[in-house]
Biotite code that builds the C-alpha atoms (Angstrom):
import biotite.structure as struc

atoms = struc.array([
    struc.Atom([15.779, 23.050, 12.902], chain_id="A", res_id=1, res_name="MET", atom_name="CA", element="C"),
    struc.Atom([17.371, 24.474, 9.239], chain_id="A", res_id=2, res_name="ILE", atom_name="CA", element="C"),
    struc.Atom([16.689, 21.580, 6.870], chain_id="A", res_id=3, res_name="LYS", atom_name="CA", element="C"),
    struc.Atom([19.344, 19.837, 4.161], chain_id="A", res_id=4, res_name="LYS", atom_name="CA", element="C"),
    struc.Atom([16.356, 20.543, 1.675], chain_id="A", res_id=5, res_name="ALA", atom_name="CA", element="C"),
    struc.Atom([17.049, 24.411, 2.520], chain_id="A", res_id=6, res_name="PHE", atom_name="CA", element="C"),
    struc.Atom([20.818, 24.368, 2.655], chain_id="A", res_id=7, res_name="LEU", atom_name="CA", element="C"),
    struc.Atom([20.958, 22.944, -0.670], chain_id="A", res_id=8, res_name="ASP", atom_name="CA", element="C"),
    struc.Atom([18.923, 25.210, -2.067], chain_id="A", res_id=9, res_name="LYS", atom_name="CA", element="C"),
    struc.Atom([20.954, 28.069, -1.255], chain_id="A", res_id=10, res_name="GLN", atom_name="CA", element="C"),
    struc.Atom([23.944, 26.028, -2.228], chain_id="A", res_id=11, res_name="VAL", atom_name="CA", element="C"),
    struc.Atom([22.471, 25.573, -5.937], chain_id="A", res_id=12, res_name="SER", atom_name="CA", element="C"),
    struc.Atom([21.470, 29.468, -5.406], chain_id="A", res_id=13, res_name="LYS", atom_name="CA", element="C"),
    struc.Atom([24.727, 30.311, -5.125], chain_id="A", res_id=14, res_name="ALA", atom_name="CA", element="C"),
    struc.Atom([25.742, 28.594, -8.129], chain_id="A", res_id=15, res_name="ARG", atom_name="CA", element="C"),
    struc.Atom([23.236, 30.259, -10.010], chain_id="A", res_id=16, res_name="SER", atom_name="CA", element="C"),
    struc.Atom([24.211, 33.568, -8.873], chain_id="A", res_id=17, res_name="GLU", atom_name="CA", element="C"),
    struc.Atom([28.197, 33.140, -8.568], chain_id="A", res_id=18, res_name="SER", atom_name="CA", element="C"),
    struc.Atom([27.343, 35.052, -5.074], chain_id="A", res_id=19, res_name="LYS", atom_name="CA", element="C"),
    struc.Atom([27.201, 33.423, -1.221], chain_id="A", res_id=20, res_name="THR", atom_name="CA", element="C"),
    struc.Atom([23.723, 34.351, -0.501], chain_id="A", res_id=21, res_name="PRO", atom_name="CA", element="C"),
    struc.Atom([22.689, 35.998, 2.419], chain_id="A", res_id=22, res_name="GLU", atom_name="CA", element="C"),
    struc.Atom([21.748, 33.775, 4.508], chain_id="A", res_id=23, res_name="PHE", atom_name="CA", element="C"),
    struc.Atom([25.027, 31.895, 4.171], chain_id="A", res_id=24, res_name="LEU", atom_name="CA", element="C"),
    struc.Atom([26.860, 35.016, 5.071], chain_id="A", res_id=25, res_name="CYS", atom_name="CA", element="C"),
    struc.Atom([25.241, 35.120, 8.348], chain_id="A", res_id=26, res_name="ARG", atom_name="CA", element="C"),
    struc.Atom([25.588, 31.689, 8.881], chain_id="A", res_id=27, res_name="LEU", atom_name="CA", element="C"),
    struc.Atom([28.800, 31.170, 9.028], chain_id="A", res_id=28, res_name="CYS", atom_name="CA", element="C"),
    struc.Atom([29.542, 34.441, 10.517], chain_id="A", res_id=29, res_name="PHE", atom_name="CA", element="C"),
    struc.Atom([27.108, 33.775, 14.005], chain_id="A", res_id=30, res_name="ILE", atom_name="CA", element="C"),
    struc.Atom([28.733, 30.357, 13.702], chain_id="A", res_id=31, res_name="VAL", atom_name="CA", element="C"),
    struc.Atom([32.332, 31.425, 13.410], chain_id="A", res_id=32, res_name="VAL", atom_name="CA", element="C"),
    struc.Atom([32.423, 34.310, 15.330], chain_id="A", res_id=33, res_name="GLU", atom_name="CA", element="C"),
    struc.Atom([30.709, 31.931, 18.392], chain_id="A", res_id=34, res_name="LYS", atom_name="CA", element="C"),
    struc.Atom([33.516, 29.201, 18.570], chain_id="A", res_id=35, res_name="VAL", atom_name="CA", element="C"),
    struc.Atom([36.316, 32.105, 18.217], chain_id="A", res_id=36, res_name="LEU", atom_name="CA", element="C"),
    struc.Atom([34.926, 34.590, 20.908], chain_id="A", res_id=37, res_name="THR", atom_name="CA", element="C"),
    struc.Atom([34.915, 31.674, 23.033], chain_id="A", res_id=38, res_name="GLN", atom_name="CA", element="C"),
    struc.Atom([37.874, 29.818, 22.174], chain_id="A", res_id=39, res_name="HIS", atom_name="CA", element="C"),
    struc.Atom([40.014, 33.044, 21.901], chain_id="A", res_id=40, res_name="TYR", atom_name="CA", element="C"),
    struc.Atom([38.098, 34.579, 24.760], chain_id="A", res_id=41, res_name="SER", atom_name="CA", element="C"),
    struc.Atom([41.506, 36.826, 25.537], chain_id="A", res_id=42, res_name="ASP", atom_name="CA", element="C"),
    struc.Atom([42.814, 37.289, 21.967], chain_id="A", res_id=43, res_name="SER", atom_name="CA", element="C"),
    struc.Atom([39.840, 36.832, 19.509], chain_id="A", res_id=44, res_name="TYR", atom_name="CA", element="C"),
    struc.Atom([40.561, 39.998, 18.340], chain_id="A", res_id=45, res_name="SER", atom_name="CA", element="C"),
    struc.Atom([43.592, 39.323, 16.711], chain_id="A", res_id=46, res_name="MET", atom_name="CA", element="C"),
    struc.Atom([42.587, 35.456, 15.107], chain_id="A", res_id=47, res_name="ARG", atom_name="CA", element="C"),
    struc.Atom([42.507, 36.747, 11.441], chain_id="A", res_id=48, res_name="CYS", atom_name="CA", element="C"),
    struc.Atom([43.641, 33.752, 10.853], chain_id="A", res_id=49, res_name="LEU", atom_name="CA", element="C"),
    struc.Atom([42.253, 31.231, 12.208], chain_id="A", res_id=50, res_name="GLN", atom_name="CA", element="C"),
    struc.Atom([38.732, 33.054, 11.737], chain_id="A", res_id=51, res_name="SER", atom_name="CA", element="C"),
    struc.Atom([39.373, 32.674, 7.516], chain_id="A", res_id=52, res_name="SER", atom_name="CA", element="C"),
    struc.Atom([40.416, 28.983, 8.220], chain_id="A", res_id=53, res_name="VAL", atom_name="CA", element="C"),
    struc.Atom([37.073, 28.275, 10.216], chain_id="A", res_id=54, res_name="ALA", atom_name="CA", element="C"),
    struc.Atom([35.035, 30.078, 7.324], chain_id="A", res_id=55, res_name="LEU", atom_name="CA", element="C"),
    struc.Atom([36.840, 28.387, 5.125], chain_id="A", res_id=56, res_name="SER", atom_name="CA", element="C"),
    struc.Atom([35.626, 24.792, 5.982], chain_id="A", res_id=57, res_name="LEU", atom_name="CA", element="C"),
    struc.Atom([32.375, 25.715, 6.029], chain_id="A", res_id=58, res_name="LEU", atom_name="CA", element="C"),
    struc.Atom([31.965, 27.429, 2.876], chain_id="A", res_id=59, res_name="LEU", atom_name="CA", element="C"),
    struc.Atom([33.634, 24.092, 2.011], chain_id="A", res_id=60, res_name="LYS", atom_name="CA", element="C"),
    struc.Atom([30.738, 22.090, 3.359], chain_id="A", res_id=61, res_name="ARG", atom_name="CA", element="C"),
    struc.Atom([28.552, 24.347, 1.807], chain_id="A", res_id=62, res_name="PHE", atom_name="CA", element="C"),
    struc.Atom([30.658, 23.400, -1.494], chain_id="A", res_id=63, res_name="GLY", atom_name="CA", element="C"),
    struc.Atom([31.979, 27.041, -1.870], chain_id="A", res_id=64, res_name="ILE", atom_name="CA", element="C"),
    struc.Atom([35.687, 27.241, -2.546], chain_id="A", res_id=65, res_name="LYS", atom_name="CA", element="C"),
    struc.Atom([37.684, 29.957, -1.030], chain_id="A", res_id=66, res_name="SER", atom_name="CA", element="C"),
    struc.Atom([41.813, 30.448, -0.691], chain_id="A", res_id=67, res_name="GLN", atom_name="CA", element="C"),
    struc.Atom([43.540, 32.477, 2.494], chain_id="A", res_id=68, res_name="LEU", atom_name="CA", element="C"),
    struc.Atom([45.086, 35.366, 1.450], chain_id="A", res_id=69, res_name="TYR", atom_name="CA", element="C"),
    struc.Atom([47.955, 37.504, 3.343], chain_id="A", res_id=70, res_name="THR", atom_name="CA", element="C"),
    struc.Atom([48.220, 41.388, 2.677], chain_id="A", res_id=71, res_name="GLY", atom_name="CA", element="C"),
    struc.Atom([47.760, 45.346, 3.749], chain_id="A", res_id=72, res_name="GLU", atom_name="CA", element="C"),
    struc.Atom([44.780, 46.389, 4.909], chain_id="A", res_id=73, res_name="LEU", atom_name="CA", element="C"),
    struc.Atom([43.748, 50.144, 5.373], chain_id="A", res_id=74, res_name="CYS", atom_name="CA", element="C"),
    struc.Atom([40.234, 51.412, 6.778], chain_id="A", res_id=75, res_name="VAL", atom_name="CA", element="C"),
    struc.Atom([39.226, 54.852, 8.511], chain_id="A", res_id=76, res_name="SER", atom_name="CA", element="C"),
    struc.Atom([40.126, 55.010, 11.819], chain_id="A", res_id=77, res_name="GLN", atom_name="CA", element="C"),
    struc.Atom([37.062, 57.438, 13.419], chain_id="A", res_id=78, res_name="VAL", atom_name="CA", element="C"),
    struc.Atom([35.909, 58.420, 16.764], chain_id="A", res_id=79, res_name="PHE", atom_name="CA", element="C"),
    struc.Atom([32.422, 58.825, 18.412], chain_id="A", res_id=80, res_name="LEU", atom_name="CA", element="C"),
    struc.Atom([34.187, 62.314, 20.273], chain_id="A", res_id=81, res_name="ASP", atom_name="CA", element="C"),
    struc.Atom([34.893, 64.564, 17.140], chain_id="A", res_id=82, res_name="ASP", atom_name="CA", element="C"),
    struc.Atom([37.597, 66.230, 19.552], chain_id="A", res_id=83, res_name="ARG", atom_name="CA", element="C"),
    struc.Atom([39.725, 63.369, 18.231], chain_id="A", res_id=84, res_name="ILE", atom_name="CA", element="C"),
    struc.Atom([41.597, 63.858, 14.725], chain_id="A", res_id=85, res_name="VAL", atom_name="CA", element="C"),
    struc.Atom([40.706, 60.806, 12.533], chain_id="A", res_id=86, res_name="PRO", atom_name="CA", element="C"),
    struc.Atom([43.254, 58.786, 10.735], chain_id="A", res_id=87, res_name="ASN", atom_name="CA", element="C"),
    struc.Atom([43.826, 55.292, 9.189], chain_id="A", res_id=88, res_name="TRP", atom_name="CA", element="C"),
    struc.Atom([44.500, 51.809, 10.799], chain_id="A", res_id=89, res_name="ASN", atom_name="CA", element="C"),
    struc.Atom([44.470, 48.538, 9.720], chain_id="A", res_id=90, res_name="GLY", atom_name="CA", element="C"),
    struc.Atom([47.834, 46.578, 8.945], chain_id="A", res_id=91, res_name="PHE", atom_name="CA", element="C"),
    struc.Atom([51.027, 47.199, 6.533], chain_id="A", res_id=92, res_name="TRP", atom_name="CA", element="C"),
    struc.Atom([54.498, 47.874, 6.718], chain_id="A", res_id=93, res_name="GLY", atom_name="CA", element="C"),
    struc.Atom([56.096, 44.675, 9.124], chain_id="A", res_id=94, res_name="ASP", atom_name="CA", element="C"),
    struc.Atom([52.096, 43.764, 10.069], chain_id="A", res_id=95, res_name="ASP", atom_name="CA", element="C"),
    struc.Atom([49.992, 41.835, 7.805], chain_id="A", res_id=96, res_name="HIS", atom_name="CA", element="C"),
    struc.Atom([46.303, 40.770, 7.707], chain_id="A", res_id=97, res_name="HIS", atom_name="CA", element="C"),
    struc.Atom([44.641, 37.773, 6.405], chain_id="A", res_id=98, res_name="VAL", atom_name="CA", element="C"),
    struc.Atom([40.992, 37.262, 4.764], chain_id="A", res_id=99, res_name="TRP", atom_name="CA", element="C"),
    struc.Atom([39.407, 34.881, 2.043], chain_id="A", res_id=100, res_name="LEU", atom_name="CA", element="C"),
    struc.Atom([38.584, 35.054, -1.232], chain_id="A", res_id=101, res_name="ARG", atom_name="CA", element="C"),
    struc.Atom([35.510, 33.121, -2.387], chain_id="A", res_id=102, res_name="THR", atom_name="CA", element="C"),
    struc.Atom([35.864, 31.483, -5.620], chain_id="A", res_id=103, res_name="GLU", atom_name="CA", element="C"),
    struc.Atom([32.667, 33.766, -6.564], chain_id="A", res_id=104, res_name="PHE", atom_name="CA", element="C"),
    struc.Atom([36.232, 36.717, -6.273], chain_id="A", res_id=105, res_name="ASN", atom_name="CA", element="C"),
    struc.Atom([34.149, 37.579, -2.607], chain_id="A", res_id=106, res_name="GLU", atom_name="CA", element="C"),
    struc.Atom([36.328, 39.615, 0.039], chain_id="A", res_id=107, res_name="ILE", atom_name="CA", element="C"),
    struc.Atom([35.013, 37.802, 3.896], chain_id="A", res_id=108, res_name="ILE", atom_name="CA", element="C"),
    struc.Atom([36.977, 39.367, 6.557], chain_id="A", res_id=109, res_name="ASP", atom_name="CA", element="C"),
    struc.Atom([35.068, 38.916, 9.800], chain_id="A", res_id=110, res_name="LEU", atom_name="CA", element="C"),
    struc.Atom([37.938, 40.249, 12.584], chain_id="A", res_id=111, res_name="THR", atom_name="CA", element="C"),
    struc.Atom([38.182, 43.350, 10.907], chain_id="A", res_id=112, res_name="VAL", atom_name="CA", element="C"),
    struc.Atom([34.940, 43.549, 12.611], chain_id="A", res_id=113, res_name="LYS", atom_name="CA", element="C"),
    struc.Atom([37.081, 43.797, 16.006], chain_id="A", res_id=114, res_name="TYR", atom_name="CA", element="C"),
    struc.Atom([39.826, 45.780, 15.133], chain_id="A", res_id=115, res_name="LEU", atom_name="CA", element="C"),
    struc.Atom([38.440, 48.601, 17.397], chain_id="A", res_id=116, res_name="HIS", atom_name="CA", element="C"),
    struc.Atom([39.520, 45.524, 19.945], chain_id="A", res_id=117, res_name="LEU", atom_name="CA", element="C"),
    struc.Atom([43.020, 44.756, 18.869], chain_id="A", res_id=118, res_name="HIS", atom_name="CA", element="C"),
    struc.Atom([45.574, 46.189, 21.217], chain_id="A", res_id=119, res_name="PRO", atom_name="CA", element="C"),
    struc.Atom([47.744, 47.750, 18.584], chain_id="A", res_id=120, res_name="ALA", atom_name="CA", element="C"),
    struc.Atom([44.595, 50.452, 18.040], chain_id="A", res_id=121, res_name="THR", atom_name="CA", element="C"),
    struc.Atom([43.070, 53.175, 19.472], chain_id="A", res_id=122, res_name="ASN", atom_name="CA", element="C"),
    struc.Atom([40.250, 51.579, 21.541], chain_id="A", res_id=123, res_name="SER", atom_name="CA", element="C"),
    struc.Atom([37.995, 54.663, 21.433], chain_id="A", res_id=124, res_name="ASN", atom_name="CA", element="C"),
    struc.Atom([37.432, 54.003, 17.636], chain_id="A", res_id=125, res_name="GLN", atom_name="CA", element="C"),
    struc.Atom([33.673, 53.687, 16.565], chain_id="A", res_id=126, res_name="LEU", atom_name="CA", element="C"),
    struc.Atom([33.473, 49.667, 15.937], chain_id="A", res_id=127, res_name="GLN", atom_name="CA", element="C"),
    struc.Atom([32.749, 48.854, 11.955], chain_id="A", res_id=128, res_name="MET", atom_name="CA", element="C"),
    struc.Atom([30.700, 45.836, 10.100], chain_id="A", res_id=129, res_name="PRO", atom_name="CA", element="C"),
    struc.Atom([32.329, 42.421, 9.082], chain_id="A", res_id=130, res_name="ALA", atom_name="CA", element="C"),
    struc.Atom([33.142, 42.339, 5.411], chain_id="A", res_id=131, res_name="ILE", atom_name="CA", element="C"),
    struc.Atom([31.516, 40.002, 2.686], chain_id="A", res_id=132, res_name="TRP", atom_name="CA", element="C"),
    struc.Atom([32.123, 42.147, -0.389], chain_id="A", res_id=133, res_name="TRP", atom_name="CA", element="C"),
    struc.Atom([31.390, 40.771, -3.419], chain_id="A", res_id=134, res_name="SER", atom_name="CA", element="C"),
    struc.Atom([32.010, 43.008, -5.911], chain_id="A", res_id=135, res_name="ASP", atom_name="CA", element="C"),
    struc.Atom([35.952, 43.773, -5.683], chain_id="A", res_id=136, res_name="ILE", atom_name="CA", element="C"),
    struc.Atom([36.082, 45.908, -9.134], chain_id="A", res_id=137, res_name="SER", atom_name="CA", element="C"),
    struc.Atom([34.455, 49.063, -6.652], chain_id="A", res_id=138, res_name="ARG", atom_name="CA", element="C"),
    struc.Atom([35.509, 50.007, -3.382], chain_id="A", res_id=139, res_name="TRP", atom_name="CA", element="C"),
    struc.Atom([35.459, 52.736, -1.486], chain_id="A", res_id=140, res_name="PRO", atom_name="CA", element="C"),
    struc.Atom([38.678, 54.843, -0.188], chain_id="A", res_id=141, res_name="SER", atom_name="CA", element="C"),
    struc.Atom([37.981, 53.742, 3.416], chain_id="A", res_id=142, res_name="VAL", atom_name="CA", element="C"),
    struc.Atom([38.519, 50.622, 2.830], chain_id="A", res_id=143, res_name="ILE", atom_name="CA", element="C"),
    struc.Atom([41.931, 48.951, 1.190], chain_id="A", res_id=144, res_name="LYS", atom_name="CA", element="C"),
    struc.Atom([42.516, 45.216, 0.978], chain_id="A", res_id=145, res_name="TYR", atom_name="CA", element="C"),
    struc.Atom([45.623, 45.244, -0.888], chain_id="A", res_id=146, res_name="LEU", atom_name="CA", element="C"),
    struc.Atom([47.004, 41.217, -1.133], chain_id="A", res_id=147, res_name="PRO", atom_name="CA", element="C"),
    struc.Atom([50.218, 39.871, -0.921], chain_id="A", res_id=148, res_name="GLN", atom_name="CA", element="C"),
    struc.Atom([49.504, 36.299, -2.050], chain_id="A", res_id=149, res_name="GLY", atom_name="CA", element="C"),
    struc.Atom([47.861, 33.498, -0.834], chain_id="A", res_id=150, res_name="PRO", atom_name="CA", element="C"),
    struc.Atom([48.528, 31.748, 2.767], chain_id="A", res_id=151, res_name="VAL", atom_name="CA", element="C"),
    struc.Atom([51.049, 29.159, 2.978], chain_id="A", res_id=152, res_name="ASN", atom_name="CA", element="C"),
    struc.Atom([49.768, 27.471, 6.172], chain_id="A", res_id=153, res_name="LEU", atom_name="CA", element="C"),
    struc.Atom([52.498, 26.702, 8.214], chain_id="A", res_id=154, res_name="GLU", atom_name="CA", element="C"),
    struc.Atom([52.573, 27.026, 12.227], chain_id="A", res_id=155, res_name="LEU", atom_name="CA", element="C"),
    struc.Atom([54.637, 25.821, 14.626], chain_id="A", res_id=156, res_name="PRO", atom_name="CA", element="C"),
    struc.Atom([53.133, 22.082, 16.108], chain_id="A", res_id=157, res_name="SER", atom_name="CA", element="C"),
    struc.Atom([51.681, 23.598, 18.989], chain_id="A", res_id=158, res_name="GLN", atom_name="CA", element="C"),
    struc.Atom([49.143, 26.160, 16.835], chain_id="A", res_id=159, res_name="GLU", atom_name="CA", element="C"),
    struc.Atom([48.785, 23.530, 14.423], chain_id="A", res_id=160, res_name="MET", atom_name="CA", element="C"),
    struc.Atom([46.956, 21.274, 17.328], chain_id="A", res_id=161, res_name="VAL", atom_name="CA", element="C"),
    struc.Atom([45.161, 24.600, 18.430], chain_id="A", res_id=162, res_name="ASP", atom_name="CA", element="C"),
    struc.Atom([43.911, 25.378, 14.764], chain_id="A", res_id=163, res_name="LEU", atom_name="CA", element="C"),
    struc.Atom([42.751, 21.494, 14.352], chain_id="A", res_id=164, res_name="GLU", atom_name="CA", element="C"),
    struc.Atom([40.895, 21.955, 17.715], chain_id="A", res_id=165, res_name="VAL", atom_name="CA", element="C"),
    struc.Atom([39.046, 25.144, 16.709], chain_id="A", res_id=166, res_name="PHE", atom_name="CA", element="C"),
    struc.Atom([38.065, 23.532, 13.381], chain_id="A", res_id=167, res_name="GLN", atom_name="CA", element="C"),
    struc.Atom([36.552, 20.683, 15.295], chain_id="A", res_id=168, res_name="THR", atom_name="CA", element="C"),
    struc.Atom([34.301, 23.276, 17.550], chain_id="A", res_id=169, res_name="LYS", atom_name="CA", element="C"),
    struc.Atom([33.362, 25.218, 14.758], chain_id="A", res_id=170, res_name="VAL", atom_name="CA", element="C"),
    struc.Atom([31.954, 21.704, 13.030], chain_id="A", res_id=171, res_name="ILE", atom_name="CA", element="C"),
    struc.Atom([30.105, 21.256, 16.209], chain_id="A", res_id=172, res_name="GLN", atom_name="CA", element="C"),
    struc.Atom([28.694, 24.183, 17.001], chain_id="A", res_id=173, res_name="GLU", atom_name="CA", element="C"),
    struc.Atom([27.417, 23.925, 13.085], chain_id="A", res_id=174, res_name="LEU", atom_name="CA", element="C"),
    struc.Atom([25.643, 21.270, 13.612], chain_id="A", res_id=175, res_name="GLU", atom_name="CA", element="C"),
    struc.Atom([24.090, 22.182, 16.673], chain_id="A", res_id=176, res_name="ILE", atom_name="CA", element="C"),
    struc.Atom([23.380, 25.415, 15.328], chain_id="A", res_id=177, res_name="PHE", atom_name="CA", element="C"),
    struc.Atom([21.172, 23.295, 12.406], chain_id="A", res_id=178, res_name="LEU", atom_name="CA", element="C"),
    struc.Atom([19.813, 20.716, 14.685], chain_id="A", res_id=179, res_name="GLU", atom_name="CA", element="C"),
    struc.Atom([18.498, 23.644, 17.176], chain_id="A", res_id=180, res_name="SER", atom_name="CA", element="C"),
    struc.Atom([17.584, 26.888, 15.212], chain_id="A", res_id=181, res_name="TYR", atom_name="CA", element="C"),
    struc.Atom([15.031, 28.300, 13.082], chain_id="A", res_id=182, res_name="SER", atom_name="CA", element="C"),
    struc.Atom([15.751, 29.812, 9.331], chain_id="A", res_id=183, res_name="VAL", atom_name="CA", element="C"),
    struc.Atom([14.734, 33.640, 11.164], chain_id="A", res_id=184, res_name="ASN", atom_name="CA", element="C"),
    struc.Atom([16.970, 32.652, 13.697], chain_id="A", res_id=185, res_name="GLU", atom_name="CA", element="C"),
    struc.Atom([19.963, 33.029, 12.399], chain_id="A", res_id=186, res_name="VAL", atom_name="CA", element="C"),
    struc.Atom([21.063, 36.778, 12.789], chain_id="A", res_id=187, res_name="VAL", atom_name="CA", element="C"),
    struc.Atom([24.229, 38.554, 11.753], chain_id="A", res_id=188, res_name="PHE", atom_name="CA", element="C"),
    struc.Atom([24.448, 42.183, 11.308], chain_id="A", res_id=189, res_name="SER", atom_name="CA", element="C"),
    struc.Atom([25.726, 44.753, 10.092], chain_id="A", res_id=190, res_name="PRO", atom_name="CA", element="C"),
    struc.Atom([27.142, 43.173, 7.000], chain_id="A", res_id=191, res_name="ILE", atom_name="CA", element="C"),
    struc.Atom([29.536, 44.959, 3.924], chain_id="A", res_id=192, res_name="LEU", atom_name="CA", element="C"),
    struc.Atom([28.401, 43.512, 0.869], chain_id="A", res_id=193, res_name="HIS", atom_name="CA", element="C"),
    struc.Atom([29.093, 45.931, -1.263], chain_id="A", res_id=194, res_name="GLY", atom_name="CA", element="C"),
    struc.Atom([28.274, 50.317, -1.678], chain_id="A", res_id=195, res_name="PRO", atom_name="CA", element="C"),
    struc.Atom([24.522, 49.607, -1.763], chain_id="A", res_id=196, res_name="GLU", atom_name="CA", element="C"),
    struc.Atom([24.962, 48.187, 1.738], chain_id="A", res_id=197, res_name="THR", atom_name="CA", element="C"),
    struc.Atom([27.043, 51.142, 2.651], chain_id="A", res_id=198, res_name="MET", atom_name="CA", element="C"),
    struc.Atom([25.058, 53.582, 1.137], chain_id="A", res_id=199, res_name="ASN", atom_name="CA", element="C"),
    struc.Atom([22.199, 51.980, 3.445], chain_id="A", res_id=200, res_name="GLU", atom_name="CA", element="C"),
    struc.Atom([23.829, 51.800, 6.511], chain_id="A", res_id=201, res_name="LEU", atom_name="CA", element="C"),
    struc.Atom([24.654, 55.464, 6.017], chain_id="A", res_id=202, res_name="TYR", atom_name="CA", element="C"),
    struc.Atom([21.320, 56.241, 5.917], chain_id="A", res_id=203, res_name="LYS", atom_name="CA", element="C"),
    struc.Atom([20.527, 54.870, 8.932], chain_id="A", res_id=204, res_name="LYS", atom_name="CA", element="C"),
    struc.Atom([23.740, 56.405, 10.346], chain_id="A", res_id=205, res_name="GLY", atom_name="CA", element="C"),
    struc.Atom([26.046, 53.926, 11.149], chain_id="A", res_id=206, res_name="TYR", atom_name="CA", element="C"),
    struc.Atom([28.308, 55.673, 13.059], chain_id="A", res_id=207, res_name="PRO", atom_name="CA", element="C"),
    struc.Atom([31.207, 53.982, 11.870], chain_id="A", res_id=208, res_name="TRP", atom_name="CA", element="C"),
    struc.Atom([30.121, 54.765, 7.930], chain_id="A", res_id=209, res_name="LEU", atom_name="CA", element="C"),
    struc.Atom([28.673, 58.456, 8.865], chain_id="A", res_id=210, res_name="VAL", atom_name="CA", element="C"),
    struc.Atom([32.542, 59.489, 10.642], chain_id="A", res_id=211, res_name="LYS", atom_name="CA", element="C"),
    struc.Atom([33.794, 57.983, 7.471], chain_id="A", res_id=212, res_name="SER", atom_name="CA", element="C"),
    struc.Atom([32.204, 59.957, 5.224], chain_id="A", res_id=213, res_name="ALA", atom_name="CA", element="C"),
    struc.Atom([33.297, 63.110, 6.883], chain_id="A", res_id=214, res_name="LEU", atom_name="CA", element="C"),
    struc.Atom([36.725, 61.515, 6.813], chain_id="A", res_id=215, res_name="LEU", atom_name="CA", element="C"),
    struc.Atom([36.671, 60.839, 3.136], chain_id="A", res_id=216, res_name="GLN", atom_name="CA", element="C"),
    struc.Atom([35.754, 64.475, 2.422], chain_id="A", res_id=217, res_name="SER", atom_name="CA", element="C"),
    struc.Atom([38.692, 66.321, 4.559], chain_id="A", res_id=218, res_name="CYS", atom_name="CA", element="C"),
    struc.Atom([40.814, 64.346, 1.810], chain_id="A", res_id=219, res_name="ARG", atom_name="CA", element="C"),
    struc.Atom([42.872, 62.665, 4.479], chain_id="A", res_id=220, res_name="ILE", atom_name="CA", element="C"),
    struc.Atom([45.956, 61.283, 2.441], chain_id="A", res_id=221, res_name="PRO", atom_name="CA", element="C"),
    struc.Atom([46.800, 57.752, 2.903], chain_id="A", res_id=222, res_name="HIS", atom_name="CA", element="C"),
    struc.Atom([49.723, 56.200, 4.773], chain_id="A", res_id=223, res_name="PRO", atom_name="CA", element="C"),
    struc.Atom([53.195, 56.528, 2.235], chain_id="A", res_id=224, res_name="GLU", atom_name="CA", element="C"),
    struc.Atom([53.108, 52.393, 2.175], chain_id="A", res_id=225, res_name="ARG", atom_name="CA", element="C"),
    struc.Atom([49.268, 52.215, 1.576], chain_id="A", res_id=226, res_name="ILE", atom_name="CA", element="C"),
    struc.Atom([49.731, 54.864, -1.921], chain_id="A", res_id=227, res_name="VAL", atom_name="CA", element="C"),
    struc.Atom([53.115, 52.979, -2.460], chain_id="A", res_id=228, res_name="GLU", atom_name="CA", element="C"),
    struc.Atom([51.512, 48.977, -2.009], chain_id="A", res_id=229, res_name="ARG", atom_name="CA", element="C"),
    struc.Atom([48.360, 50.347, -4.404], chain_id="A", res_id=230, res_name="GLU", atom_name="CA", element="C"),
    struc.Atom([51.247, 51.678, -7.036], chain_id="A", res_id=231, res_name="ARG", atom_name="CA", element="C"),
    struc.Atom([52.976, 48.045, -7.180], chain_id="A", res_id=232, res_name="GLU", atom_name="CA", element="C"),
    struc.Atom([49.621, 46.241, -7.968], chain_id="A", res_id=233, res_name="LEU", atom_name="CA", element="C"),
    struc.Atom([48.589, 48.762, -10.904], chain_id="A", res_id=234, res_name="MET", atom_name="CA", element="C"),
    struc.Atom([51.546, 47.978, -12.095], chain_id="A", res_id=235, res_name="GLU", atom_name="CA", element="C"),
    struc.Atom([51.879, 44.602, -11.966], chain_id="A", res_id=236, res_name="TRP", atom_name="CA", element="C"),
    struc.Atom([47.810, 44.051, -13.045], chain_id="A", res_id=237, res_name="TYR", atom_name="CA", element="C"),
    struc.Atom([48.780, 46.529, -16.438], chain_id="A", res_id=238, res_name="VAL", atom_name="CA", element="C"),
    struc.Atom([51.871, 43.891, -17.017], chain_id="A", res_id=239, res_name="LYS", atom_name="CA", element="C"),
    struc.Atom([49.515, 41.142, -16.750], chain_id="A", res_id=240, res_name="LYS", atom_name="CA", element="C"),
    struc.Atom([46.980, 42.874, -18.998], chain_id="A", res_id=241, res_name="THR", atom_name="CA", element="C"),
])
């Protein structure tokens, strides 16, 4: 059993450090992943919106505010087979992605972990880790989140009903998890929290990072739309400041 006193300490730690503690990151990911893969068994790799809504719900349960964002995502597309040329993968142009941003300016993305399973991608590509990035001022060139703006959650009535059912299941699973598991059993790995964890995983030989480093060294240019969107955001930022 994971006691309330322990969870309260985690919440206090979040407030004092202005960052979600590692334990809460793992807990939220493991609960949402379980329900997501069960509820959307045939399409969970495409459920970035539902995943983000569920994570936001759990964070709210622990007193941490968050906001859904939509925009473009570009990450390295690399393969175990060296004969397949690496490239860029993600969502841009007419395709958009949804992720979560916390009050501590963390970027959270569970379904990026399933990008290699998405119907629109090459299934031979290597899996990348889930993301709970704590310092958005430092990003590697192989991961780019380019926001368009906050999500206005308006879905067709049937989809809204389904989303409510999904959220209910997530809360129920959290309560079961807290009642049935110990702190040491909350295991979810790997998670990218920032450059430090990237370096650690690279040194351990995590395939996606090792291959991404090779892609980076080849200096393959980013897609034109990604370059354009980055320029737009930089111009907006300069005007704002």
